[in-house]
N, C-alpha and C positions, 0 to 999 in steps of 0.2 A: 845661712841658717834661717830657720823660721818654722812656723807651725805647719802641720799636715795640711796640704792643699793650698799653701800660700804661693806656689809657683816656682819653687826652687829647681826642680827637675826640668820643667818647661823652659825656664830661663836659660839653663845650661844648654839644652837642646837647641834653642833658638840662636844662640850666640857662638857655639863651638864650631871650629873649623875642621874638626875631626868627628868621626862617629862617636857618640857619647857612650862611655862604658858605664852601665848602671847596674844597680843591684835591686831592681824592683821585684817585689814578690806579691803574690795575691794577699790582699788585706783580709785578715781573719778576725779582727777585734772590732771595736767601735769605729775604727777607721773605714771599715767596709761600707758604712752608711754614707761616707763622704766620697769615696772613690774605690775602684776595683783593685788597684795596685798601689803599693807604697814603697818608698826607699827604705831598705833595711840596713845598709852599710854606708854607701856613698855613691854619688854620681861624679864622673870625671870627664872633663872636656878640656880643650885648649883653644885659646884665641890668639892667632898670630897677629902681631902688631906690625913692626917694621924690622927690616934686616933679620937679625936672629932673636929679636925680642918676642916674648910670648907670655901670656898669662895662663897659668894652670888654674882651672876652675874645678872646685870640689864642692859638691852639694852634700850637706849633712842630712841625716834623717830627722824628721820633725818630732817623732815620738820620743817621749822621755825614756822609755825602756831601752832605747838605743843610744842613750846619751854618752856611753863610753866612747862612741865614735866621735863625739864632739871634742873630747880630750885629745884624741889622736890627730884629728884634723887641725885643731887649734895650735898644736905644737909645730905644725908645718906651714901655717899661713902667715901672711904679712898684713892682710887687710880683710875686713868682713863686709858682707852684704847681708843685712837682716831683712827678710821678707815678712810682711804682715798682711794677712788676708782681711781686708776692710769689710768683707761680708760676714765675718764670724760674729757671733753674738756679743762678744766683748773683746774687740781687737786691741784695745789699749792694755787690757790685762795680759793678752798674748805678748805684746811688746814688752811689758814689764817682766813677764816670766823669763823671756830670753835674755833680757838685760841683766837680771839677777843671776841667771845661770852663767852668763859670760863673766860677770864680775867675780863670782866665786872661783872661776877657773883662771882668770887673767890677773892674778894678784900681784905679780911682779913685772908685768910688761904693759906697755901702751899699745893699743891697736886701733888704727884708723878704721872708721866704719861709716857706711851709708845705709839708709833705711829706704826700702822699696815697698810702697803700699800698692797691693794688687787687688783686683776684683772691685775696683771703685765703681764700676758700672752697675754693680748689683746693689749698691747702697750710696747713690750719688748725692743724696741730700745731707749727709753727714760730712762736715768739713774736715780737711786733713790737718788743720791747725791743732786739733786735739793731740796729735802725735808730737808735734813740735813743743806744745805746752808741757806735755808729760816729760819729754826729754829735758826741757829747761828746769822743771821742778824736781826732777830725780836724776841728777848728773851721776855718771858712773866713773869710777876711778881709772878704768882702763882707757878712757878717752880724754884727749887733751882739749878737744873742741866739741861743740855741739854738732852732732852728725847731721848732714843735710838729709831732708826727707823728700822723696820723689814719688809721684804717682807713676806707676809703671804697669804696662801690659806685658807680662812675662813671655808672651808669644811673639812679641814684636822685637826683632833683632835690633833695630835702631834705638828703641827705648832701653833695652838691656845694655846696649853699648854705651848710652849716655850715663847710665848708673855706674858702669865700670870706669868710664872716663873720669867721673867725679872721684871715685875711690883712688884711681891712679894719681890724680892731682893731689889728693891728701897724702898718699904715700910719698910722692916726690917732695912735697913740702916738709914732711917729717924727716926725710933724709937730708935735705938741704939745710934745714933750720931746726936741728934737734933741740929739745928743751934741756937745759943744763941744770943740774942740782948744785947749789952753792950754799954751804952752811945751813942746810935744812930749808932753804927757801927756793922755790921754783922760780926761775927767771924766765 
C-alpha cells in the first residue's frame, strides 16, 4: 500500500518472477499531474522462494477513491509493505493517512508491517528518522512491534527483496511466538 507514485507497481515489477498482472489505466484526475497511468484495482506478482514456497504480491491502488480494494486485499494478506514517497510535500502526513486507514480496517487482527521510503534521492537532506519518530509517537493497534523503516529504490530487485525478507522475518516470528491474551493482559 501507499500513496500514488510511491513505487508500489514498480516494486512488484522489479521483484516478481512472473509477468505482473496489472490494472493500470490512464490517469484522468489530479493523478495525471504526477504520472500518465495509475493502478485502479491491483497489481499481482509472485516471488518464488525455495521448494514450493512463494510470496504472492498484491499492490493496492493509492487513490482513496479505490479504497474498497484495500478491504478486499487486506482480507487475504498476512503482512504489509507500506510505501511512502519521500519527495511528496508532506510524506509524514501520507504515512499517517495510511496508518489510520489500516487501523480502521484491521480492528480485530494484528498485521506485521514494514515501511519502505522511496524517492529519497529527490529529497536527500531530510532525515528518515522522522518516520521512525512518527511511528513511535503514534503506535497502531494492528501492530505488535514498531515496524522497521527502510530506504528503498523500488526499481532495484535486491532492495525490494530486502524489504520482503524483513517482512517474512516478522511473519515467521509472529507464527512461532504468538502473543497470547490472558485475563485481559497481553503477555
